[in-house]
C-alpha positions, -999 to 999 in steps of 0.1 A, spaced: -821 286 75 -794 304 94 -762 311 77 -734 318 103 -709 346 97 -677 335 81 -647 356 71 -648 366 35 -684 354 30 -706 378 11 -742 379 25 -770 363 5 -793 387 -13 -831 385 -20 -835 371 -55 -802 353 -55 -801 317 -68 -782 294 -44 -772 258 -41 -777 245 -5 -755 214 -13 -780 194 9 -812 178 -2 -845 190 13 -875 167 10 -909 182 2 -939 161 -9 -917 130 -14 -894 150 -37 -859 163 -32 -846 198 -38 -811 213 -33 -814 247 -50 -837 277 -49 -841 315 -49 -837 336 -17 -871 352 -10 -863 370 22 -833 376 45 -826 392 79 -794 398 98 -794 383 133 -768 379 160 -761 343 148 -755 355 112 -781 358 85 -816 342 85 -830 334 50 -859 318 34 -858 303 -1 -882 290 -27 -871 255 -36 -871 249 -73 -844 224 -85 -852 188 -80 -824 163 -76 -819 126 -70 -808 115 -35 -771 107 -38 -765 98 -2 -789 84 24 -794 117 42 -819 144 37 -836 173 56 -874 171 59 -889 205 50 -919 203 72 -900 194 104 -864 205 96 -853 171 109 -823 154 94 -832 118 83 -808 89 77 -819 60 55 -788 38 54 -805 5 49 -823 17 17 -789 24 2 -774 -8 14 -749 10 37 -743 -9 69 -729 18 92 -720 55 96 -684 44 93 -691 30 59 -710 61 49 -682 84 59 -657 62 39 -680 64 8 -683 102 10 -646 107 14 -638 82 -14 -662 101 -37 -645 134 -27 -611 119 -34 -621 110 -70 -639 143 -75 -607 162 -66 -587 139 -89 -612 147 -116 -606 184 -110 -568 178 -115 -575 162 -148 -597 190 -161 -572 216 -149 -545 200 -170 -568 205 -200 -572 242 -190 -535 249 -182 -525 254 -219 -550 282 -222 -534 299 -192 -501 298 -210 -515 309 -243 -532 338 -226 -499 349 -210 -479 349 -243 -486 386 -252 -476 396 -217 -445 375 -219 -435 392 -252 -438 426 -235 -417 415 -206 -446 415 -181 -455 390 -154 -470 358 -169 -494 332 -156 -468 304 -155 -464 308 -118 -502 307 -114 -504 274 -132 -477 259 -110 -493 273 -78 -528 259 -87 -514 226 -97 -496 223 -64 -526 233 -44 -548 207 -61 -522 180 -55 -519 189 -18 -557 188 -14 -559 154 -31 -533 141 -6 -552 156 23 -584 139 13 -565 106 7 -551 108 43 -586 115 57 -599 85 38 -572 62 52 -579 76 87 -617 69 83 -608 32 76 -586 28 107 -600 53 132 -607 38 166 -630 66 177 -660 82 160 -650 97 126 -651 125 116 -644 148 145 -643 186 144 -606 187 134 -612 162 106 -640 185 93 -619 216 93 -592 197 75 -617 185 49 -631 220 46 -597 234 35 -592 205 11 -626 209 -7 -620 246 -9 -617 255 -46 -584 264 -62 -600 280 -93 -622 311 -96 -648 299 -121 -661 334 -127 -627 348 -136 -620 318 -158 -653 322 -176 -646 359 -183 -611 353 -194 -615 322 -216 -648 324 -235 -638 300 -263 -663 272 -270 -635 247 -265 -630 259 -229 -666 262 -217 -673 224 -215 -643 221 -191 -655 250 -170 -690 234 -167 -675 201 -156 -653 219 -131 -683 237 -117 -701 204 -113 -672 189 -94 -672 220 -72 -708 214 -62 -702 177 -56 -673 185 -33 -694 209 -12 -722 184 -10 -697 158 2 -685 182 30 -720 192 41 -732 155 42 -702 146 63 -710 175 87 -745 159 93 -728 125 99 -706 142 125 -736 159 142 -755 127 143 -727 107 159 -721 135 185 -758 137 194 -764 99 196 -788 78 176 -817 89 198 -814 125 191 -801 127 155 -829 150 142 -820 187 145 -851 208 149 -851 243 133 -866 274 147 -903 277 138 -911 300 108 -941 312 88 -931 303 52 -947 295 19 -955 259 9 -921 252 -5 -898 277 11 -871 265 34 -877 272 71 -848 285 92 -825 255 98 -792 261 117 -763 241 103 -735 260 118 -707 240 100 -722 235 66 -711 254 36 -734 274 13 -711 293 -11 -723 319 -34 -729 306 -70 -704 316 -97 
């Protein structure tokens, strides 16, 4: 795969466990996670190969074939009538995932406040403003996804376009730093919420990447939907270089 350069992105390292947030099919099984086995910096960004290890069910009717690197759509098997209906379903899921995040954050907010009490007693800056800022960001992102969902239902031209994707990218961007929260709040009562938040994070990135493939398919036309990767000599279940310039592969927390 080819990971394009993006501001603020830390390069992947050999031995690092990553979630591709896209399913790869190998031997009629689906995988979306693995360990980086090799990497090389190239003009287009970073070329990596990974050993696929984590099997997953197919949530949406889209997957990448390992042997060919082609993107496959199986809408009929999922009972989805059109790409418009698929885009609407993906956005609807993203909307509810983001609302779920808002619910979990409200469970975590008291821990922010409790953590800030000693600082408040000493007259230092507290985390109250942080709670308000994060709450406002989540609400804004929910509203953004809701508007995109409404647009997908009424758009007269092909949806999504590049502008829609950039808007969605900003909305699925995570408001919480899971690593910092895990280090700050290690109580057993907090960890289940953090695990649930992390799961929602992965679901949202998968939503975005899947919608990117829908966009690419509709731009290319039904006759040329399969994106062919550059050839590579890889082990039996390592990902070949596949260039998805708009997809997101964030570092795992």
